[in-house]
N, C-alpha and C positions, 0 to 999 in steps of 0.2 A: 592757751587755755581754752577749753570748749565751753559752751554755755552751761552745761550741767555742772561743771567744775566751778564756774563763777557763781552759780546759784547755791551750791553747796557751801562755798565760802561766805556768801552774804548771809546765809541762814545762821551762821555761827558768830558773825560779827555785826556790829552796828552799821558799818560801811566797809567797803574794800576799795583799794586803789588799783586801777587797771592800767596796763600799758596801752599804747595806742593801737597795737595789733589786737589785743583782747577786746578793746572797745569795738573795733570794726567787726569782730566775730559776733559780739553781742548784738550790735545793731543789725547785722545781716540775718541773725536768727530771731529777732523779736519784731513784734508789731509795734510801730510807733503810734501811741494813742494821742500824744501831745508833744510838740516841739516848739519852745518858745525861745526867742533871741533875747538875752538879757541886756544886751548893749554894754555890759560891764565885764561879765564873765562867761563868754560864749553862750551855749544853749543849755537850757534845762529841759530834760526829756522825761516823759512818762512812757515807759515800755511795758509791753505785756508778752509773756512767754508762758504758754498754756494758761494756768490759773494765777501765775505769779505777777505782781505788779512791781516795777522796778523804776526808781528814780535814778537818772544819770545826770551828773552836772560836772563842771570843771571848777577846781579850786583856784584861789588866787595864787597858788604856787604852780598852776598848770597841770595838776593831777586830775585824772579822770576818775571821779568817785561814783560808786553805785551803792544803792541801799534798797532793801525790800520794804514795801509798804503792805500792811495788812489788808486795807480796804481802799477802795476808790476815793472815799471821803477823806481818809487819812492823807492820801497822795495829793488831793486837791488842796487840802489845808497847808500841806508842806510847801506846795508850789506857790500858793498864795502868800504865805509868809516870806518866802525868798523873794518874790516879786516886789513886795512891799518894801523890804530892805534895799533892794536894788534901786527902787524909785527914790527912797530917801538918800542913797548914796549919790545918785545922779544929781540931786539937789545940793550936794555938798555937806550933808550932815555930819561927816567924819565917822559914821558907824560902819561896822564891818560885819561880814558873815562869818559865823563859826561853822566852818564846813565840817568839822571833826566832832560835833556834838549831835 
């Protein structure tokens, strides 16, 4: 799938699941604004393609998820919330990330 197809699908859905090959295509065509190692679930990335902001993360099932963000502020808040959950998980809180919400 090419980047435009990926973006078209993400505009219609809250998130989409990419194959590893599609992820490589996405990463090759986007500017990486942020890439943070979560130490629990691979990296979480904030990507930019033209004017579109995209969050990419890996679920606990090993799925590569992408979702569009409307603003940089929304993206920053999303990443902050994820990192807070991962921090609590690292401390053994028993909490989980709902990747599909």
